[in-house]
N, C-alpha and C positions, 0 to 999 in steps of 0.2 A: 346335835350330831354326836353319835356314839363315841367317836375318838376323843372329843373334848370332855364328854361326861366321864369317860374312863380316867382321863388325866386329872380331873377334879375329884376323882375317887367317889363320884356319885354312883358309879356302876363298877362292876367287878370283873376281873379276868379269872378264868379257871384253867388249870393245866392238868389234864388227866394222863397219868402215867409218869412216875417220878424216878425214872432210871437215869442212865448216863446222858440222855438227851433232855428229858423233862425237868429234872431238878435244876440244872444250871439255867435253863430257860425260865422257869418259874421264879427263881431268885433274881435273875436279871430284870424281869418284868416288875418284881416286887420292890425294886429300887425307885420305880416311877409310878407304879399303879398299886391298887389293892388287889391281892391275889388269893385265890383258893387253890391249894395244891392237893389233888386227889389221887390216891392210889389204893387199890384193893388189898394191898399187903399191910395189914395193921402193924406188924412188928417193924417194918421199915418206917412207917409213919411215926411211930413212937421215937425212933432214933432221930428223925428229922425235927421233931418237936423239941429235941434236946440240942439241936444245932449240929447234928452228926450226919454226914453223908454216908449212907450204907455202902455206896460204891467206892468210897475212899478216894474220890477224885477231888473233892472240895474241902477246904479247911473251914474251921468254925467262923473265920472272918467273913466268909461268903454269906453267912446267914445274918450278919450284923446289919441292922438298919433296914431289914427287909420287911415290908408290910404284907406278910403272908400268914395264912392259916392252913395248917396241914390237916387233912381229914381222910378217913377211910370209909366215910358214910356218903353214899351216892346222892342222897337227898340234899346234901349241902351244895351240890352243883346248881340247884335251882336259884341260889343267891347270886349266881354269875350271869353275865350277859354276853361275854366274848369268850367262847370255849375253844381251847386248843387241845388236840389229842396227839400224844406222843408215845403211844404204846409200842411194844416190840412187834415186828412182823417177820418171824423166822420162816424156815421151811421145815417140812416134816421129814420122816425117814426116807421117803421116796423123792425128796427134793422138790416137792410141790409147795406153793405158797400156803402158809398157815395163817389165816386171817382171823382166827378165833379171838385173840385179844382185841383186834381192831373192831370186830363186829360187836363184841360185848361192850366195849367203850362207847360205840355209836349208840347202842341201846340205852346206856346209862345217861349219856348226854341228851339223847332224844327225849328221855323222860323228864328232863329238866328244862327243855327249850320253851321259850316264851316269844311272843311276837316282838320283833325287833332285834332278836339275838343273832349272833354270828357263830359259826363253827368253822375252825381252821384245822386241817389235818397236817401233821408233820411226819408221820410214819412213812417209811419207804414202801411204795406199792407199785404195781404195774399201771401203765396209762389206762385210765378209764375206771379204776377201782373206786375212787372217791365218789364219782357220780353214779356208777352202776351198781356198786355193792353197798356203800355206806349211806348214800343219800336216801334210798328207799327205807332203810331202817329209821333214819332220823324223821322222815315224814310220817311213817306208820306209827312210830312210838309217840310222837308229839301231836299228831293230828294237824300239823301245820304244813304249809306249802312253800317250796323254795322260791325265793325272790319276792313272793307276795307277803310272806310272814317272817321269813328269816333268810339270812345270807350264808353262802358257803365259800370256802377258800381252801387252797393247798399251798403250803410253804415248806419245801423240803429242808430237813435238818442237815446241818453241815458241821456239827460238833466233832472235834478230833480228840478222842480220849488220850490223856497223857501229854498233850501239846499245850504248853504254858505260854506260847507266843501267839499262835493263831487261835484266839479265843472267840467265843460266840459273837462278841461285839465287833470284832475286827474282820469277820468273814462276810463277804458280799452275800446278801440275802435275796433269794428268789421268792416272789409272792405271786399269787393268782387269785382270781375271784369269780364268782358265778355271774356277775355283771359289772359294769363300769363303777357303779357306786361301791360295790363290795371290794373291788380291786383297790380303789383309792383309800377306802377306810382301813383295809388291812395293811396297806403300805404305810399309812400314817401311824398306825398303832406300833408296828414293828420299827418304824423309823425313829421312834423315841429311845430305843435301846441299842440299835445297830448304828455304829459309827461308819461302817463301810457302806458302799452304794447299795441301794435297794433296786433290784431288777424286776420290773413288772412284766411278767409273762402274759402273752395274749390269751391264754386259756389254761384251765386246770390240767388238762391232759398234757399240755406242753411242759408244765412245771413238774408233773409226775415223771414224764419221760426224761427230763433233764437230770433229775436225781438218779434214776435207775441206770443211766448210761455213764454217769460220772465214775461209779465204781466198776461198771462193766469194762470201761476203757482201761482202768488200772489193772483189773484182773487179767485182761488180755496181754497187756505189756509185761506183767510179771510172769505170765505163762510162757511167753517167748523167752524171757531170761532163764526160766527153769528148764525149758527144752534145750536151750543153748548150753546150760551147765551140764546137762546129761551128755550131750554130744562132745563137749570139750573135755569132760572127764574121761571119756573113752579115748580121746586123742592124747591124753596126758598133758593138757593145757590148763593153766590156772584161769578160771572164768573171771575172777575179780581183776586180774592183770589185763585180760582182754578188754573188759569194760572200761577200765581206767584209760587204756590206750585209745579206744574208740571214743571215749568221752571228751577227748581233746578237740573233737569237731564240734562247732558251735550249735549244730542242730541235732546232736545225738541226745536222746532222752535218757535221763538218769534213773533207770530202774535196775533193781537187783533181784536175783533169785531168792527164794525163801518159801517157808510154809505159809500158805494163804488161809488164815482162819478168821475168827471174829464174826461180828454180826452184820458187816457191810459188804466188803469186797467179795467174800465167798458165798454170800447169800443173794445179793441184789440181782446178779445175772439170771438167776432162776426165775425171778418175777417177770423179767422181760421175756425169757424163754417160754414161760407158761402162756402169756398172752399171745405171743407170736404163733405158737402151735395151735391155739384155739382158732386163729385166723387162717390156718392152713399152710403156714410157712415154717419149715423145719430149719432153724438157724444152723449154719455150718461153722463159722469162725468162733462164735461165742461158745458153742458146745465143745469145740476142740480145745479152747483155752481152759474150760472147766475141767475137762478130762485130765489135762496135763497137771493142773494144780491139785486136783483131788488125789492124784497118784503119787505126789511127792513124799508123803510120810512113808509109804511102802518102799519107794526108791531109796530113801535115806537109810531105812532099817536094813534093807538088803545090802547096801553098800557097807554099812558098819559090820554086818555079819561077815561079809567077804573079807574085810580088813582083818577081823579077828582070826579067821581061818588062815589067812596069809601069814599071820604071826605064829602059826602052829597051835592055835588055841581051839578048843572045842566049845562052840557057842553055848551048849547046854550046861557047861561048867563055868560059864563066865558071868561076871557081875558088872553091870553098867550103871553109871550115874547119869541121869538126865536132868539138866539144870534149866528150870523154867517151864511153866505150863500155861501162863496167860497168853492171850492171842497176840500181844505185842509187848515191846519193852516198856517197863516203868508204869504199867497199869495193873489193876487187880482183876480185870475182866477175863473170865475163863470161857466165855461163851464160844462155842464152835471151835474149840482149840484143836489144831491139827497136831499139836504135841501129844495129846491124848491118843490120837490114832497112831503116832509114831511109837509110843510106848506099847500099845497093843500089838503092833506089827513085830516089835522085838520079842515080845512074849510068845508070839507064834513060833519063833525060832528057839523057844525054851530058854531064852536069856533071862537071868534074874535082873530086874530093873528096880533101881531106887530113884525116887522122884523128889525133887526139892524146888521150892519157889518162895522167896521171901515176901512176896506180895499177895499170893493167892491164899484163899481161905481153905483150910484142910477139910472143913465140913462141906463146903460147896463142891470141892473136887470129888469127895467121896459120894456126895449125892448125885452129881451130874455125870460122873464117869466111873464110879465104883473103883477108884484108884486111891491108894494111900499116899499122903504127902508126908515126908519125913521132916523133922525139925531142922536137920542140917545134914551135911554129907558124912558118910562113914569113911571106910578105908579099904585098901586092898582091891580097888576096882581094876578091871581089865581095860575099861574104856570110860571116858567121860564125854558126854554130848552136851555142849552148850547150845540149847535150842532157842533161848530168848535172850536178847542182849540187854538185860537189866543193868542199870548203872553199877550196882554192887558187884556184878560179875565182871565188868570191865576192869575192875581193880585187881583181879586175880593175875598172878604171874605164872609162867610155865613151871616154876619151882613149886608153886601152890598145887598145881595139878599133879605133878609127879609125886608129891608127898602123900596123895590119897590113892595112888595107883601102884600096881605091882610091876613085874618085869614086862618089857615090851609094851609100854603104855601107849594108848591110842586116844588122841584128842580130836573130836569132831566139833568144829566151830562153824555152825550153820550160817551165822551172819557175818563171818569173816572179821571178827572184831579184834583178834589177836595178831594175825599175820603169821607167816611161816616161821617156825622156830629155827634157830641155828642147829645144824646137825649135832653139835656137842650137847644140846639140850636132851637128846635121847628120846624124843617124842615122835610118834607117827602121827602126822597132822593131815587133816582133810577138811575142806570147806566146799560149800556149793559154788 
């Protein structure tokens, strides 16, 4: 049986795509199995060969004792028998699913497939994508037939970047397979590294749908909080105080307003929308939530400019410091950062913007957004906007902010990490 052969290291697991999802997964498997980690980015592979995580999520200790070979050569995939694909699935400029990485990975793995092999997808997709878009490539490239020659499965990733408590091994794992044998084998292989329960979904489409609605649900809940924050702001009510009061009821869900970026919550709903529209149904609630969340950078920028004007300042003569550009606190990931959109919105008002972030790569920010990242804050700012709640920013005091600002200082605390200053602090304070 393949599962036992893998455990005895007579056969090999491959993981294609070694980003935030793939690398931790590959290293976790490599503590039990023999693994080939494949990525087309040769420079990233070189770093991993030195025990360095290019995403800066894992320490060198995570590489210790791992039976893994890192490679940028697709032909090395032919040495493996259980293939896992964890490549990015973003959206394009029109918010349509971009399957280019997934289809390229399918072709690479298809070219390496042998009779008896398994292919398991972890990338987030719409229901039906694995069987309707990826499977034909696997069969055409390999010349093999599903279930007769090889097995197929889908197991959605649930890695939370920056979370040191809810790690890969402690999060319940959903698995699915192309038939009963595939389901049992895939569950057995993952079961060796996952300490949490393994949930066997009744079909691949069910597992795909489960993943895509996890983040759609979060997106909708956050969109409600964002809409409430807009309404309460106009009423002169502190949204955070309202949520704290409402949260005293046992069944009130603890969501907060904020900029919704990253590669999951702000992307996954569009995959579900895409497939729904193809089937002739135009979603209402999901689209509404997306519109609210996508509009938040412009809302914050407009509110900041209004605050500057209320202080008798001309926005075109103002200098604003924006602190943080990663998509969430304490991670280096800048993908789909809504802070970048906030910066551009401020620039549309002719505001001079300085941008800092202790975790983000200046080269990546320049390449991805054509924005310059400063080494540290300057001085004489008209306003400071704390956009990401990095641990280093939480140590700042109101005095620290005032020291880098001029008269009538304005502090925008988007995550509400500081709380309202005392009037004697002399700060104009605002939060979502």
